[in-house]
N, C-alpha and C positions, 0 to 999 in steps of 0.2 A: 572619644571616638577616634580611631586611628585613620590616618590618611593613607588610603590604598593606592593612590596615584604614584607614590614614590617607589613602591616595590615592583610594580609591573610597568611595562612600556605603556605610555598613554597614547591616546588616539593621535595627538599632535606629533609625537615622536615617530609613530609609524608613517604618518603622512610625509614628514620631513625626510625619512629614509627613502620613501618612494620617489620624492622629488630629487633627492641626491642621485639616486640611481638613474632617473630619467635625464638629469643634467649630464651625467657621465656618458650616457648613450648619445646625447645630442652633441657633446664635445667630440666624442670619437667619430661620429658621422661627419661633423664639420671638418675635422682634421683629415679624414679620408678624402673628402671632396676637395679640400685645398691641395692635398698632395696630387690628386688626379689632375687638377687644373694646371698646377705647376709642371707636372710631367708632360702634359700635352703642349704647354707653351715651349718647353725645351725641345721637344721633338719637332715642333713647327719651325722653331728658329734654326735647328740643325738642317732640316730639309730645305729651308729657304737659302741658307748660306751655301749649301752644296749643289745648288741647281746650276746647270750650265748657263753661261752668259751668251746672249745673242749678239753677234757683231752688227747685225742690221739695226738694232736699236741705238747703237752708239755712233750716230752720225756726226756728232759734234766733235771738233778737233780737241785733242788733248791739251791741257794747260801746259805750256812750256816750262813752268816753274817746277813741275813734277816729273819731267822727262829726265832720263839719265844723262849725265854730263859726258861730253866727249873728251877723252884724254889725249 
């Protein structure tokens, strides 16, 4: 009696192909989400760094160690 499982794709191979395809889709989605989160973090950092400084909030005197020296 000949073994017919070797000539055609077995049920297990078809399921593993479907699993691989699902895993690729999940990886692609996860990569897209990670890129989106990273981009949002960069935009937030740029917006935060470029915001105007309020002089009212800076009531504490400057540290003299960091003041420019008089020549």
